[in-house]
MARFIZA-255956 format. One record per residue (C-alpha): y, x, z; residue number from 1. Coordinates in steps of 0.2 Angstrom, whole numbers, plus 5000, padded with zeros to 4 digits. Each point is the difference from the previous one (the first is absolute). Example, Ala and Ser with C-alpha at 12.3 -4.5 7.8 and 13.67 -1.06 7.14 Angstrom:
% MARFIZA-255956
<site Y="4978" X="5062" Z="5039" bafi="1"/>
<site Y="5017" X="5006" Z="4997" bafi="2"/>
//
This chain:
% MARFIZA-255956
<site Y="4842" X="5021" Z="5175" bafi="1"/>
<site Y="4998" X="5014" Z="4987" bafi="2"/>
<site Y="5016" X="5001" Z="4989" bafi="3"/>
<site Y="4998" X="4998" Z="4981" bafi="4"/>
<site Y="5002" X="5018" Z="4993" bafi="5"/>
<site Y="5008" X="4993" Z="4984" bafi="6"/>
<site Y="5014" X="4991" Z="5010" bafi="7"/>
<site Y="5016" X="5009" Z="4998" bafi="8"/>
<site Y="5011" X="5000" Z="5015" bafi="9"/>
<site Y="5015" X="5010" Z="5008" bafi="10"/>
<site Y="5011" X="5000" Z="5015" bafi="11"/>
<site Y="5016" X="4991" Z="4996" bafi="12"/>
<site Y="5011" X="5005" Z="5015" bafi="13"/>
<site Y="5012" X="5012" Z="4991" bafi="14"/>
<site Y="5001" X="4987" Z="4985" bafi="15"/>
<site Y="5006" X="4987" Z="5011" bafi="16"/>
<site Y="5013" X="5011" Z="5006" bafi="17"/>
<site Y="5005" X="5004" Z="4982" bafi="18"/>
<site Y="5001" X="4982" Z="4996" bafi="19"/>
<site Y="5011" X="4996" Z="5014" bafi="20"/>
<site Y="5012" X="5014" Z="4995" bafi="21"/>
<site Y="4999" X="4993" Z="4982" bafi="22"/>
<site Y="5006" X="4983" Z="5006" bafi="23"/>
<site Y="5014" X="5008" Z="5010" bafi="24"/>
<site Y="5006" X="5010" Z="4985" bafi="25"/>
<site Y="4999" X="4986" Z="4987" bafi="26"/>
<site Y="5017" X="4994" Z="5006" bafi="27"/>
<site Y="5007" X="5017" Z="4993" bafi="28"/>
<site Y="4995" X="4998" Z="4982" bafi="29"/>
<site Y="5005" X="4988" Z="4986" bafi="30"/>
<site Y="4983" X="5000" Z="4991" bafi="31"/>
<site Y="4982" X="5006" Z="5001" bafi="32"/>
<site Y="4990" X="5010" Z="4988" bafi="33"/>
<site Y="4981" X="4997" Z="5003" bafi="34"/>
<site Y="4989" X="5013" Z="4992" bafi="35"/>
<site Y="4982" X="4994" Z="4996" bafi="36"/>
<site Y="4986" X="5009" Z="4992" bafi="37"/>
<site Y="4998" X="4995" Z="4982" bafi="38"/>
<site Y="4981" X="5001" Z="5001" bafi="39"/>
<site Y="5001" X="4987" Z="5015" bafi="40"/>
<site Y="5013" X="4988" Z="4995" bafi="41"/>
<site Y="4995" X="4988" Z="5014" bafi="42"/>
<site Y="4990" X="5010" Z="5012" bafi="43"/>
<site Y="5014" X="5013" Z="5003" bafi="44"/>
<site Y="5013" X="4986" Z="5004" bafi="45"/>
<site Y="5004" X="4998" Z="5018" bafi="46"/>
<site Y="4993" X="4983" Z="5004" bafi="47"/>
<site Y="5014" X="4995" Z="5011" bafi="48"/>
<site Y="5014" X="5008" Z="4989" bafi="49"/>
<site Y="5009" X="4983" Z="4997" bafi="50"/>
<site Y="5000" X="4996" Z="5019" bafi="51"/>
<site Y="5006" X="5018" Z="5003" bafi="52"/>
<site Y="5014" X="5000" Z="4988" bafi="53"/>
<site Y="5006" X="4982" Z="5001" bafi="54"/>
<site Y="5014" X="4997" Z="4987" bafi="55"/>
<site Y="5003" X="5018" Z="4996" bafi="56"/>
<site Y="5001" X="5003" Z="4981" bafi="57"/>
<site Y="4984" X="5010" Z="4995" bafi="58"/>
<site Y="4996" X="5011" Z="4985" bafi="59"/>
<site Y="4981" X="5004" Z="4998" bafi="60"/>
<site Y="4995" X="5016" Z="4992" bafi="61"/>
<site Y="4982" X="5001" Z="4993" bafi="62"/>
<site Y="4999" X="5019" Z="5003" bafi="63"/>
<site Y="4986" X="5012" Z="4993" bafi="64"/>
<site Y="5000" X="4990" Z="4984" bafi="65"/>
<site Y="4994" X="5016" Z="4992" bafi="66"/>
<site Y="4983" X="4997" Z="5009" bafi="67"/>
<site Y="4999" X="4982" Z="4996" bafi="68"/>
<site Y="4992" X="4990" Z="4985" bafi="69"/>
<site Y="5016" X="4999" Z="4990" bafi="70"/>
<site Y="4993" X="4985" Z="4989" bafi="71"/>
<site Y="4999" X="4989" Z="5016" bafi="72"/>
<site Y="5017" X="5006" Z="5008" bafi="73"/>
<site Y="5011" X="4989" Z="4990" bafi="74"/>
<site Y="4990" X="4984" Z="5006" bafi="75"/>
<site Y="5002" X="5006" Z="5018" bafi="76"/>
<site Y="5018" X="5002" Z="4998" bafi="77"/>
<site Y="5002" X="4982" Z="4994" bafi="78"/>
<site Y="4989" X="4994" Z="5014" bafi="79"/>
<site Y="5008" X="5009" Z="5014" bafi="80"/>
<site Y="5018" X="4995" Z="4995" bafi="81"/>
<site Y="4994" X="4982" Z="5000" bafi="82"/>
<site Y="4991" X="5001" Z="5016" bafi="83"/>
<site Y="5013" X="5009" Z="5010" bafi="84"/>
<site Y="5016" X="4995" Z="4991" bafi="85"/>
<site Y="5005" X="5018" Z="4999" bafi="86"/>
<site Y="5003" X="5012" Z="4985" bafi="87"/>
<site Y="4986" X="5012" Z="4997" bafi="88"/>
<site Y="5001" X="5018" Z="4992" bafi="89"/>
<site Y="4987" X="5012" Z="4995" bafi="90"/>
<site Y="5002" X="5017" Z="5008" bafi="91"/>
<site Y="4992" X="5017" Z="4999" bafi="92"/>
<site Y="5006" X="5014" Z="5011" bafi="93"/>
<site Y="4996" X="5013" Z="4986" bafi="94"/>
<site Y="5012" X="4991" Z="4988" bafi="95"/>
<site Y="5018" X="4998" Z="5003" bafi="96"/>
<site Y="5004" X="4988" Z="4986" bafi="97"/>
<site Y="4997" X="4984" Z="5010" bafi="98"/>
<site Y="5011" X="5005" Z="5015" bafi="99"/>
<site Y="5017" X="4996" Z="4991" bafi="100"/>
<site Y="4994" X="4982" Z="5000" bafi="101"/>
<site Y="4994" X="5001" Z="5018" bafi="102"/>
<site Y="5017" X="5006" Z="5005" bafi="103"/>
<site Y="5009" X="4987" Z="4990" bafi="104"/>
<site Y="4990" X="4986" Z="5006" bafi="105"/>
<site Y="5001" X="5005" Z="5018" bafi="106"/>
<site Y="5019" X="5001" Z="4999" bafi="107"/>
<site Y="5000" X="4983" Z="4991" bafi="108"/>
<site Y="4990" X="4992" Z="5014" bafi="109"/>
<site Y="5011" X="5007" Z="5014" bafi="110"/>
<site Y="5017" X="4994" Z="4992" bafi="111"/>
<site Y="5000" X="4983" Z="5008" bafi="112"/>
<site Y="4999" X="5007" Z="5017" bafi="113"/>
<site Y="5013" X="5013" Z="4996" bafi="114"/>
<site Y="5012" X="4986" Z="4993" bafi="115"/>
<site Y="4998" X="4990" Z="5017" bafi="116"/>
<site Y="5005" X="5016" Z="5010" bafi="117"/>
<site Y="5015" X="5003" Z="4988" bafi="118"/>
<site Y="5006" X="4982" Z="5003" bafi="119"/>
<site Y="5000" X="5004" Z="5018" bafi="120"/>
<site Y="5012" X="5014" Z="4997" bafi="121"/>
<site Y="4989" X="5014" Z="5000" bafi="122"/>
<site Y="5001" X="5014" Z="4986" bafi="123"/>
<site Y="4987" X="5001" Z="4987" bafi="124"/>
<site Y="4986" X="5012" Z="5005" bafi="125"/>
<site Y="4984" X="5006" Z="4991" bafi="126"/>
<site Y="4985" X="4987" Z="4999" bafi="127"/>
<site Y="4988" X="5003" Z="5014" bafi="128"/>
<site Y="4982" X="4998" Z="4996" bafi="129"/>
<site Y="4984" X="5001" Z="5011" bafi="130"/>
<site Y="4984" X="5007" Z="4992" bafi="131"/>
<site Y="4984" X="4992" Z="5007" bafi="132"/>
<site Y="4982" X="5000" Z="4996" bafi="133"/>
<site Y="4982" X="5004" Z="5005" bafi="134"/>
<site Y="4996" X="5019" Z="5004" bafi="135"/>
<site Y="4998" X="5011" Z="4985" bafi="136"/>
<site Y="5006" X="4988" Z="4987" bafi="137"/>
<site Y="5013" X="5014" Z="4995" bafi="138"/>
<site Y="5016" X="4995" Z="5009" bafi="139"/>
<site Y="5006" X="5017" Z="5004" bafi="140"/>
<site Y="4995" X="5007" Z="4983" bafi="141"/>
<site Y="5011" X="4987" Z="4992" bafi="142"/>
<site Y="5015" X="5004" Z="5011" bafi="143"/>
<site Y="4997" X="5019" Z="4996" bafi="144"/>
<site Y="5000" X="4996" Z="4982" bafi="145"/>
<site Y="5016" X="4989" Z="5002" bafi="146"/>
<site Y="5009" X="5014" Z="5009" bafi="147"/>
<site Y="4993" X="5013" Z="4989" bafi="148"/>
<site Y="4995" X="5010" Z="5016" bafi="149"/>
<site Y="4987" X="5001" Z="5013" bafi="150"/>
<site Y="5011" X="4995" Z="5015" bafi="151"/>
<site Y="4987" X="4987" Z="5006" bafi="152"/>
<site Y="4983" X="5006" Z="5005" bafi="153"/>
<site Y="4985" X="4995" Z="4989" bafi="154"/>
<site Y="4982" X="5003" Z="5000" bafi="155"/>
<site Y="4983" X="4994" Z="4995" bafi="156"/>
<site Y="4994" X="4994" Z="5017" bafi="157"/>
<site Y="5004" X="4982" Z="5005" bafi="158"/>
<site Y="5015" X="4998" Z="5010" bafi="159"/>
<site Y="5009" X="5017" Z="4999" bafi="160"/>
<site Y="5017" X="4993" Z="5001" bafi="161"/>
<site Y="5004" X="5000" Z="5019" bafi="162"/>
<site Y="5019" X="4997" Z="5002" bafi="163"/>
<site Y="5012" X="4988" Z="4992" bafi="164"/>
<site Y="5015" X="5007" Z="4991" bafi="165"/>
<site Y="5014" X="4996" Z="4988" bafi="166"/>
<site Y="4999" X="5008" Z="4983" bafi="167"/>
<site Y="5015" X="5000" Z="4988" bafi="168"/>
<site Y="4994" X="4996" Z="4983" bafi="169"/>
<site Y="5018" X="4999" Z="4992" bafi="170"/>
<site Y="5017" X="4994" Z="5005" bafi="171"/>
<site Y="4994" X="4982" Z="4997" bafi="172"/>
<site Y="4984" X="5001" Z="5010" bafi="173"/>
<site Y="4992" X="5006" Z="5016" bafi="174"/>
<site Y="4982" X="4998" Z="5005" bafi="175"/>
<site Y="4992" X="4998" Z="5017" bafi="176"/>
<site Y="4983" X="5008" Z="4999" bafi="177"/>
<site Y="4987" X="4992" Z="5012" bafi="178"/>
<site Y="4982" X="5004" Z="5006" bafi="179"/>
<site Y="4987" X="4991" Z="4990" bafi="180"/>
<site Y="4994" X="4984" Z="5008" bafi="181"/>
<site Y="4982" X="4996" Z="5004" bafi="182"/>
<site Y="4995" X="4982" Z="5004" bafi="183"/>
<site Y="4998" X="4996" Z="5019" bafi="184"/>
<site Y="4983" X="4993" Z="4997" bafi="185"/>
<site Y="4989" X="5001" Z="4984" bafi="186"/>
<site Y="4990" X="4984" Z="4999" bafi="187"/>
<site Y="4998" X="5002" Z="4981" bafi="188"/>
<site Y="4987" X="5015" Z="4999" bafi="189"/>
<site Y="5000" X="4999" Z="4981" bafi="190"/>
<site Y="5019" X="5005" Z="5000" bafi="191"/>
<site Y="4997" X="5013" Z="5014" bafi="192"/>
<site Y="4986" X="5008" Z="4989" bafi="193"/>
<site Y="5012" X="5001" Z="4985" bafi="194"/>
<site Y="5014" X="5008" Z="5010" bafi="195"/>
<site Y="4987" X="5013" Z="5005" bafi="196"/>
<site Y="4996" X="5003" Z="4982" bafi="197"/>
<site Y="5018" X="5005" Z="4996" bafi="198"/>
<site Y="5002" X="5010" Z="5017" bafi="199"/>
<site Y="5012" X="4987" Z="5007" bafi="200"/>
<site Y="4990" X="5000" Z="5017" bafi="201"/>
<site Y="4997" X="5015" Z="5011" bafi="202"/>
<site Y="4983" X="5008" Z="4997" bafi="203"/>
<site Y="4996" X="4998" Z="5018" bafi="204"/>
<site Y="4998" X="4981" Z="4997" bafi="205"/>
<site Y="4985" X="5002" Z="4988" bafi="206"/>
<site Y="4986" X="5011" Z="4994" bafi="207"/>
<site Y="5001" X="5008" Z="4983" bafi="208"/>
<site Y="4982" X="4996" Z="4996" bafi="209"/>
<site Y="5002" X="4981" Z="5003" bafi="210"/>
<site Y="5017" X="4999" Z="4991" bafi="211"/>
<site Y="4993" X="5010" Z="4985" bafi="212"/>
<site Y="4986" X="4988" Z="4999" bafi="213"/>
<site Y="5011" X="4985" Z="5000" bafi="214"/>
<site Y="5012" X="5008" Z="4987" bafi="215"/>
<site Y="4985" X="5003" Z="4988" bafi="216"/>
<site Y="4994" X="4983" Z="5002" bafi="217"/>
<site Y="5017" X="4992" Z="4996" bafi="218"/>
<site Y="5003" X="5012" Z="4985" bafi="219"/>
<site Y="4983" X="4996" Z="4993" bafi="220"/>
<site Y="5004" X="4982" Z="5001" bafi="221"/>
<site Y="5018" X="5001" Z="4992" bafi="222"/>
<site Y="4999" X="5015" Z="4989" bafi="223"/>
<site Y="4982" X="5005" Z="4998" bafi="224"/>
<site Y="5002" X="5010" Z="4983" bafi="225"/>
<site Y="5014" X="5011" Z="5008" bafi="226"/>
<site Y="4992" X="5005" Z="5016" bafi="227"/>
<site Y="4982" X="5002" Z="4993" bafi="228"/>
<site Y="5007" X="5010" Z="4985" bafi="229"/>
<site Y="5010" X="5012" Z="5012" bafi="230"/>
<site Y="4985" X="5003" Z="5011" bafi="231"/>
<site Y="4986" X="5000" Z="4986" bafi="232"/>
<site Y="4990" X="4986" Z="5009" bafi="233"/>
<site Y="4991" X="4989" Z="4988" bafi="234"/>
<site Y="4985" X="4989" Z="5002" bafi="235"/>
<site Y="4999" X="5003" Z="5019" bafi="236"/>
<site Y="5010" X="4994" Z="5015" bafi="237"/>
<site Y="5017" X="5007" Z="5002" bafi="238"/>
<site Y="4999" X="5007" Z="5017" bafi="239"/>
<site Y="5006" X="5015" Z="5010" bafi="240"/>
<site Y="4983" X="5007" Z="5001" bafi="241"/>
<site Y="4997" X="4999" Z="4981" bafi="242"/>
<site Y="5017" X="5008" Z="4997" bafi="243"/>
<site Y="4996" X="5014" Z="5012" bafi="244"/>
<site Y="4984" X="5003" Z="4991" bafi="245"/>
<site Y="5008" X="5000" Z="4983" bafi="246"/>
<site Y="5012" X="5013" Z="5006" bafi="247"/>
<site Y="4986" X="5010" Z="5008" bafi="248"/>
<site Y="5009" X="4999" Z="5017" bafi="249"/>
<site Y="4984" X="5002" Z="5010" bafi="250"/>
<site Y="4998" X="5005" Z="5018" bafi="251"/>
<site Y="4985" X="5007" Z="5010" bafi="252"/>
<site Y="4984" X="4990" Z="4998" bafi="253"/>
<site Y="5005" X="4995" Z="4982" bafi="254"/>
<site Y="5011" X="4986" Z="5007" bafi="255"/>
<site Y="5017" X="4995" Z="4991" bafi="256"/>
<site Y="5016" X="5006" Z="5008" bafi="257"/>
<site Y="5007" X="4983" Z="5004" bafi="258"/>
<site Y="5015" X="5005" Z="5009" bafi="259"/>
<site Y="5006" X="5013" Z="4987" bafi="260"/>
<site Y="4997" X="4987" Z="4986" bafi="261"/>
<site Y="5009" X="4986" Z="5009" bafi="262"/>
<site Y="5015" X="5011" Z="5003" bafi="263"/>
<site Y="5000" X="5005" Z="4981" bafi="264"/>
<site Y="4998" X="4981" Z="4995" bafi="265"/>
<site Y="5015" X="4995" Z="5010" bafi="266"/>
<site Y="5010" X="5015" Z="4994" bafi="267"/>
<site Y="4996" X="4996" Z="4982" bafi="268"/>
<site Y="5006" X="4982" Z="5001" bafi="269"/>
<site Y="5016" X="5004" Z="5010" bafi="270"/>
<site Y="5005" X="5013" Z="4987" bafi="271"/>
<site Y="4996" X="4989" Z="4985" bafi="272"/>
<site Y="4987" X="5011" Z="4994" bafi="273"/>
<site Y="4987" X="4986" Z="4997" bafi="274"/>
<site Y="5013" X="4989" Z="4992" bafi="275"/>
<site Y="5014" X="4988" Z="5003" bafi="276"/>
<site Y="4996" X="4984" Z="5010" bafi="277"/>
<site Y="5006" X="4984" Z="5008" bafi="278"/>
<site Y="4988" X="4995" Z="5014" bafi="279"/>
<site Y="5008" X="4984" Z="5005" bafi="280"/>
<site Y="4996" X="4984" Z="4990" bafi="281"/>
<site Y="5013" X="4987" Z="4995" bafi="282"/>
<site Y="4989" X="4986" Z="5007" bafi="283"/>
<site Y="5003" X="5007" Z="5017" bafi="284"/>
//
């Protein structure tokens, strides 16, 4: 049977190992900071996060808020707080103003467990918090900003962070950085496509042409004026081919350079050049 080339797939063996390690280390922390992509407030949430964390207190960071539609973000904050019964804070690794509130809330969520330990006769220690989230949502960049250094390796590729390590934020708080989590199975291909749009899935799991086409289709549905205005496409189909021709990116034989154009479309979106978007719908 021929495999559908639009189907996004990956090999989850190393992810299963990472998840087992996460479960082992949950006993070491007082609370969890879950980092999600503000452009994907639902699709970038690990589907089994509640089952994974159990009763562990949780702070949700809607990261990369500077790339998201700010007019919609407040509604999403309210929705997520009700849905997950957890505090939600907007964050942006380029802006340090929000991190004081992140540190304060993380320490606050950790206090009940610290009090329990002190009642057992142990001395007060810093709050210990684990940072979790899908690959490339900005976990390491946030930690680097909090520590005002680059002790944690970061990068543009999905899943750069390979090792788990403690990072001291201040005398009151320590963070345990963890590799990003990818679902074991991706039954929801719509969410998988959206994760590919924001580079939260390895490039080996999809083709640029297919994902660029799907991205244009979604943007044209939700934000037609922005995307068509950026590429100067009016009165005709918003396609990779037409964008290539409008940029005069032509290869031998007069055909549009599909691969080059697809790469640029994805890069334009991921860097916020086209505009600021939220790709999930509240109805979901």
